[in-house]
C-alpha positions in Angstrom: 176.7 183.2 37.7 173.1 182.2 37.0 172.3 180.6 33.6 169.4 178.7 32.1 169.9 175.1 31.1 168.2 171.7 30.8 169.6 168.2 31.5 167.1 166.1 29.6 164.6 166.3 26.8 161.1 167.2 27.8 158.5 169.9 28.4 159.2 173.5 29.6 159.4 172.2 33.2 162.8 170.6 32.5 164.3 174.1 32.2 166.0 175.4 35.3 168.3 178.1 36.7 171.8 176.8 37.4 174.9 178.3 39.0 177.8 177.9 36.6 181.3 179.3 36.1 181.5 182.6 34.3 182.7 182.4 30.7 185.6 184.5 29.4 186.3 186.1 26.1 188.7 184.3 23.9 190.5 185.6 20.8 188.0 187.3 18.5 185.3 187.4 21.1 183.8 189.8 23.6 182.0 189.2 26.9 179.0 191.2 28.0 177.1 191.6 31.2 173.8 190.6 29.9 170.8 192.9 30.2 168.4 190.9 28.1 168.5 187.7 26.0 166.2 186.0 23.5 164.1 182.9 23.9 164.6 181.0 20.6 161.6 179.0 19.1 164.3 176.7 17.6 165.4 175.8 21.1 161.9 174.7 22.0 162.4 171.9 19.5 165.9 171.2 20.7 164.6 170.9 24.3 161.6 168.7 23.3 163.9 166.3 21.5 162.3 167.0 18.1 165.7 167.9 16.6 167.8 165.2 18.3 168.7 163.7 14.9 169.6 167.1 13.4 171.2 169.1 16.2 173.5 167.1 18.5 173.2 168.0 22.2 175.4 167.3 25.2 173.6 167.6 28.6 173.3 169.9 30.4 172.4 172.1 27.5 172.8 175.9 28.1 170.1 177.9 26.3 170.1 181.2 24.5 171.5 182.3 21.2 171.2 186.1 21.3 171.7 188.7 23.9 172.4 192.4 24.5 174.4 194.0 27.3 177.5 196.0 28.3 180.9 194.9 27.2 183.2 194.0 30.1 185.9 191.8 28.4 187.5 192.2 25.0 189.4 189.2 23.6 192.7 189.3 21.7 192.5 190.6 18.1 189.2 192.4 18.6 189.1 196.0 17.4 186.3 198.6 17.3 184.7 197.8 20.6 185.7 198.8 24.2 184.7 197.9 27.7 181.5 199.8 28.6 180.1 199.7 25.1 176.5 198.7 24.6 176.1 195.9 22.0 173.8 193.2 20.8 174.8 190.0 19.2 175.0 186.2 19.2 177.0 183.5 21.0 178.6 180.5 19.3 176.0 178.2 17.8 177.6 175.2 19.4 178.0 176.6 22.9 174.9 178.7 23.3 174.5 180.1 26.8 173.2 183.6 26.2 170.4 183.2 28.7 172.7 184.0 31.6 174.2 186.9 33.6 177.3 186.9 31.4 177.7 185.8 27.8 180.6 185.5 25.3 179.6 186.9 21.9 181.1 185.7 18.6 179.2 188.2 16.5 177.9 191.6 17.5 177.0 195.2 16.6 176.4 198.4 18.5 173.0 198.6 20.2 170.8 201.0 18.3 170.0 204.0 20.5 166.3 203.7 19.7 166.1 200.1 20.9 165.3 199.2 24.5 167.3 196.4 26.2 164.3 194.1 25.6 164.3 194.8 21.9 168.1 194.5 21.5 168.2 191.3 23.6 165.9 189.5 21.2 167.1 191.0 18.0 170.2 189.1 16.8 168.6 185.7 16.4 165.7 187.0 14.5 167.9 189.2 12.3 170.4 186.4 11.6 167.7 183.8 10.8 165.7 186.2 8.6 168.8 187.3 6.7 170.0 183.7 6.2 166.6 182.6 4.7 166.1 185.8 2.6 169.6 185.3 1.2 169.0 181.7 0.4 165.7 182.7 -1.4 167.6 185.6 -3.1 164.7 188.0 -2.2 165.2 191.3 -3.9 163.5 194.5 -5.1 160.4 193.9 -7.3 159.7 190.4 -6.0 156.7 189.2 -3.9 157.4 187.2 -0.7 154.9 185.3 1.3 155.8 185.0 5.0 153.9 182.3 6.9 153.4 183.2 10.6 154.5 186.8 10.0 153.5 188.1 13.4 156.0 185.9 15.3 159.4 186.7 16.6 161.2 185.9 13.3 158.3 186.7 11.0 158.1 190.3 12.2 161.7 190.9 11.5 161.7 189.0 8.2 158.8 191.2 7.0 160.8 194.4 7.7 164.0 193.1 6.2 162.3 192.0 3.0 160.5 195.4 2.7 163.9 197.1 3.1 165.1 195.0 0.2 162.3 196.5 -1.9 160.1 193.3 -1.9 156.3 193.3 -1.7 155.4 191.2 1.4 152.3 189.2 2.1 152.1 187.9 5.7 149.8 185.4 7.3 148.5 185.9 10.8 145.4 185.8 12.9 142.9 188.5 12.0 143.6 190.5 15.2 147.2 190.9 14.0 146.4 192.3 10.6 146.7 196.0 11.5 150.0 195.2 13.2 151.4 193.5 10.0 150.3 196.5 8.0 152.3 198.7 10.4 155.4 196.6 9.5 154.8 197.0 5.7 153.1 193.7 4.9 149.8 193.0 3.3 148.1 190.6 5.7 145.9 187.6 5.2 144.8 184.7 7.3 146.4 181.2 7.3 144.6 177.9 6.9 142.1 176.5 4.3 141.8 178.6 1.2 145.3 180.2 1.6 146.2 179.8 -2.1 143.1 181.6 -3.2 143.6 184.5 -0.7 147.2 184.9 -1.7 146.3 184.7 -5.4 143.8 187.6 -4.9 146.6 189.7 -3.3 149.3 188.7 -5.8 147.6 187.9 -9.2 151.1 187.5 -10.8 152.1 185.0 -8.2 154.7 185.0 -5.5 158.4 184.6 -6.0 159.4 183.0 -2.7 157.9 181.7 0.6 159.4 182.0 4.0 157.7 179.5 6.4 158.0 180.3 10.1 155.2 178.1 11.3 155.3 174.6 9.7 152.4 172.3 8.9 151.4 173.8 5.6 154.1 172.9 3.2 151.9 171.3 0.5 149.9 174.6 0.2 153.0 176.7 0.3 154.8 174.7 -2.4 151.7 175.0 -4.6 151.6 178.7 -4.0 155.3 179.1 -4.9 155.2 176.7 -7.8 158.6 175.2 -7.0 160.0 173.6 -3.9 163.2 175.5 -4.4 161.3 178.7 -3.8 160.2 177.7 -0.3 162.4 177.6 2.8 161.1 176.6 6.3 162.6 177.1 9.7 159.8 175.2 11.5 158.6 172.1 9.6 160.3 168.9 10.6 158.8 167.1 7.5 160.5 169.5 5.1 162.6 166.8 3.4 159.5 164.7 2.6 158.1 167.7 0.7 161.4 168.5 -1.1 161.8 171.7 0.9 164.9 173.0 2.6 164.7 173.4 6.4 167.2 176.2 7.3 169.0 176.1 10.6 172.3 177.7 11.5 175.4 175.9 12.7 179.0 176.7 13.4 181.7 176.2 10.8 184.3 173.4 11.0 188.0 174.0 10.2 187.3 174.1 6.5 184.7 176.8 6.9 181.8 174.5 6.0 178.7 174.6 8.2 178.4 171.5 10.4 175.1 169.7 11.3 172.6 168.0 9.0 171.4 170.5 6.3 172.9 173.4 8.1 173.4 176.9 6.6 176.2 179.2 7.5 175.2 181.9 10.0 174.3 185.3 8.4 176.2 187.4 10.9 176.5 190.2 8.3 172.8 190.9 8.9 173.5 192.6 12.2 175.3 195.6 10.7 172.4 196.2 8.3 170.0 195.9 11.2 171.8 198.8 12.9 171.5 201.0 9.8 167.8 200.2 9.4 167.1 200.8 13.0 168.8 204.1 12.9 166.6 205.1 9.9 163.5 204.0 11.8 162.9 201.1 9.4 163.5 198.2 11.8 162.0 197.5 15.2 161.9 194.4 17.2 158.4 193.8 18.6 158.6 192.2 22.1 155.7 189.9 23.1 156.8 189.5 26.8 159.8 189.8 29.1 160.5 187.4 32.0 163.2 187.3 34.7 165.7 184.5 34.4 163.9 182.7 37.3 160.8 182.4 35.1 162.5 180.8 32.1 160.1 177.8 32.1 157.2 180.2 31.8 158.9 181.9 28.9 159.3 178.5 27.2 155.6 177.8 27.8 154.5 181.0 26.2 156.8 180.3 23.2 155.3 176.9 22.7 151.8 178.4 22.4 153.0 179.9 19.1 150.7 182.9 19.7 153.2 185.4 21.0 153.3 188.6 18.8 157.0 189.3 18.5 160.0 188.2 20.6 160.1 186.7 24.1 163.0 187.7 26.2 164.6 187.0 29.5 166.0 189.9 31.7 169.2 189.3 33.6 
């Protein structure tokens, strides 16, 4: 089968299409014929080498964390899903490999009828990441959350999940994305110089938590939150220097503890809630662009611009 991988650290051009053996579902797993899969911003940093001291890599590295498709193998011990079912979900964090024609999922949920394949293919990673961070920040009804880079693939989903929890959400984005953020339920503002004053005008009582999806502004974000413990980033490699937690997912070892430096357990439970919210019309997955597998390098290039509004996906 065709799959996307890279065999060295470097720019988007190191990504290529490889012919690899098909994977098969083991106990507790399912295999899908992939229709669409997500391009993960976190994997841009893995590919570039920026995370080499945090996330161990064995080359060649197969890319892709989330996918959607049709079930064609059901592993031992799996109930509630049959061959032919349409699902979305995630592969093992250690093995990856969702950017392919077939993928083995370790966590999944039924594909919402209202989602296209493109939306479903890019959903699980953003849902898992958003749920993981919102859980760590304990975001709940009545609170105010600031989402930095709210128009991106994770930010758009984080806004909607926080709104669903009953939180008031302020989201930063370029001015041309402000109406888009309002449509998701956030109060928009621009990022950059003067952010604290703009957020203060929108939230005179202050914000309770900050979810940073961009990086590069932690001193301002900590000042806005008033406490490093109230800020979580998924994008700033200098987080530790600012006393801020950088959240990334990792598989669990035999004791159930997440492995990898500073890793948080995967929030797979978020997928079921996403299905419910999608069915109620309260969660959509904005798609910035869809590329065929053969153009995976171009998808990586677009992701690295950090100007894509929503998810970038690959179509199998």
